[in-house]
C-alpha positions in Angstrom: 58.8 -12.2 -18.7 57.8 -9.2 -20.8 59.6 -9.0 -24.1 61.1 -5.6 -23.3 62.1 -6.7 -19.8 61.3 -5.1 -16.5 63.2 -2.0 -17.4 66.0 -2.0 -14.8 67.6 -5.3 -14.1 69.6 -7.2 -16.6 69.1 -10.4 -14.7 66.4 -12.6 -16.2 65.3 -10.0 -18.9 65.3 -11.5 -22.4 64.1 -10.4 -25.8 61.8 -12.7 -27.8 64.8 -14.4 -29.5 66.4 -15.3 -26.2 69.0 -12.5 -26.2 69.3 -10.6 -22.9 67.9 -7.1 -22.8 70.3 -4.4 -21.8 69.0 -1.5 -19.7 70.2 1.0 -22.4 68.1 -0.8 -25.1 65.0 -0.5 -22.8 65.6 3.1 -22.1 66.1 3.9 -25.8 62.8 2.2 -26.7 61.0 4.1 -24.0 62.6 7.4 -25.1 61.6 6.7 -28.7 58.0 5.9 -27.7 57.8 9.0 -25.6 59.2 11.1 -28.5 56.6 9.7 -30.9 53.8 10.4 -28.4 55.0 14.0 -27.9 55.3 14.5 -31.7 51.7 13.3 -32.3 50.4 15.5 -29.5 52.3 18.5 -30.9 50.9 17.8 -34.4 47.4 17.7 -33.0 47.9 21.0 -31.2 49.2 22.7 -34.3 46.3 21.4 -36.4 43.8 22.6 -33.7 45.3 26.1 -33.7 45.8 26.3 -37.4 42.5 24.8 -38.5 40.4 26.0 -35.5 37.0 27.2 -36.1 36.5 30.9 -36.5 33.7 33.2 -37.6 33.7 32.7 -41.3 31.3 35.5 -42.1 33.1 38.1 -39.9 35.0 39.5 -42.8 32.9 38.1 -45.6 32.0 40.7 -48.1 28.6 39.2 -49.1 27.0 37.2 -46.3 24.3 39.1 -44.5 24.1 41.8 -47.3 21.0 42.5 -49.4 21.0 40.9 -52.8 21.1 44.4 -54.4 24.3 45.3 -52.4 25.8 41.9 -53.3 25.2 42.4 -57.0 26.9 45.8 -56.9 29.9 44.3 -55.1 30.1 41.5 -57.7 29.7 43.9 -60.6 32.6 46.0 -59.4 34.7 42.9 -59.7 33.6 42.2 -63.2 31.5 39.3 -62.0 28.1 38.0 -62.8 25.7 37.2 -60.0 23.7 34.0 -60.4 20.9 33.1 -57.9 21.6 29.5 -57.0 18.9 29.0 -54.3 16.1 31.0 -52.7 14.5 30.2 -49.4 11.1 31.9 -48.8 9.1 34.3 -50.9 8.2 37.2 -48.6 10.6 39.8 -49.9 11.4 41.3 -53.3 14.5 39.8 -54.8 16.7 42.9 -54.2 15.8 42.8 -50.5 16.6 39.1 -50.0 19.6 38.4 -47.7 22.7 36.5 -49.0 23.2 33.5 -46.7 26.1 31.9 -48.6 27.9 32.2 -51.9 30.6 30.6 -54.1 32.5 31.3 -57.3 32.0 29.3 -60.5 34.2 26.3 -60.8 32.8 24.4 -63.8 35.1 23.1 -66.5 34.1 23.2 -70.2 34.8 20.3 -72.6 38.4 21.6 -73.1 39.1 21.6 -69.4 38.9 25.4 -69.0 37.0 27.2 -66.3 35.2 29.8 -68.4 32.7 30.6 -65.6 35.1 31.8 -62.9 33.5 35.2 -63.0 30.1 33.8 -61.9 29.1 34.2 -58.3 26.5 31.8 -57.1 24.5 33.3 -54.3 22.0 31.6 -51.9 19.3 33.9 -50.7 16.9 34.1 -47.7 13.8 35.9 -48.8 11.8 35.5 -45.6 11.0 38.5 -43.4 13.8 39.6 -41.1 11.5 39.0 -38.1 8.6 36.5 -38.1 5.1 37.9 -37.6 1.8 36.1 -37.5 1.2 34.5 -41.0 4.6 35.7 -42.3 7.7 33.6 -41.8 11.0 35.0 -40.8 13.6 34.9 -38.0 12.4 34.1 -34.5 13.0 36.8 -31.9 14.8 34.1 -30.0 17.7 34.0 -32.5 20.5 36.5 -32.7 19.4 37.6 -36.2 15.8 38.1 -35.1 16.9 40.1 -32.0 19.2 42.3 -34.1 16.6 43.0 -36.7 14.0 43.8 -34.0 16.4 46.3 -32.4 16.9 47.9 -35.9 13.1 48.1 -36.5 12.6 49.7 -33.0 15.3 52.3 -33.7 13.9 53.0 -37.1 10.4 53.5 -35.6 11.8 55.9 -33.1 13.6 57.9 -35.8 10.6 58.0 -38.0 8.3 59.1 -35.1 10.8 61.6 -33.6 13.3 62.7 -36.2 14.2 65.8 -34.1 16.0 63.4 -31.7 18.6 62.9 -34.3 19.2 66.7 -34.5 20.5 67.0 -30.9 24.2 66.8 -31.7 26.3 66.4 -34.8 27.4 63.0 -33.6 23.8 61.9 -33.1 22.9 63.1 -36.5 25.8 61.2 -38.1 24.8 58.1 -36.3 21.2 58.3 -37.4 22.2 58.9 -41.0 24.6 56.0 -41.0 21.9 53.8 -39.5 19.3 54.9 -42.0 21.6 54.4 -45.0 22.7 51.0 -43.9 19.3 49.6 -43.0 17.0 51.4 -45.4 14.3 51.5 -42.7 13.9 55.2 -42.2 11.1 57.0 -43.9 12.1 60.6 -42.9 14.8 62.8 -44.5 17.5 63.7 -42.0 
């Protein structure tokens, strides 16, 4: 006979020590087991929701920015930019893109963090879009597609600046685009 009994009958159900199992004891153990399982499942659900993956860079102030813009942001916070790593060599340092960053967390011999104002930036200095003989993002990646679209729009603005003059809203859009990308060669 199973140590916890068959669950319903008191006849012939015994614990390991020979004592008979009462139906109420079996029901209590089943309820307790059920409560533990539900508790574990609830904890897993809470962790999945609370620690779920999100887009880390969606609100990040530095990732995806040019190094020159990142250094301005860091300086406004009384920080010191430190280039930690560089991938590629196709762009000037100020035009490289920040791919990740962290703040200083080194302790000196007295146990103090006297480098907390240092921002360690990791840069991608490859071209925004790969071309023959020049490494960069593939047009198959979201980054490459975005940059290709920006290059195409800038080419259109540079070749036909009068298109931006059609309406006030169009002009504002062109100016915003040119200022954010730095790709336009014409004055609007």
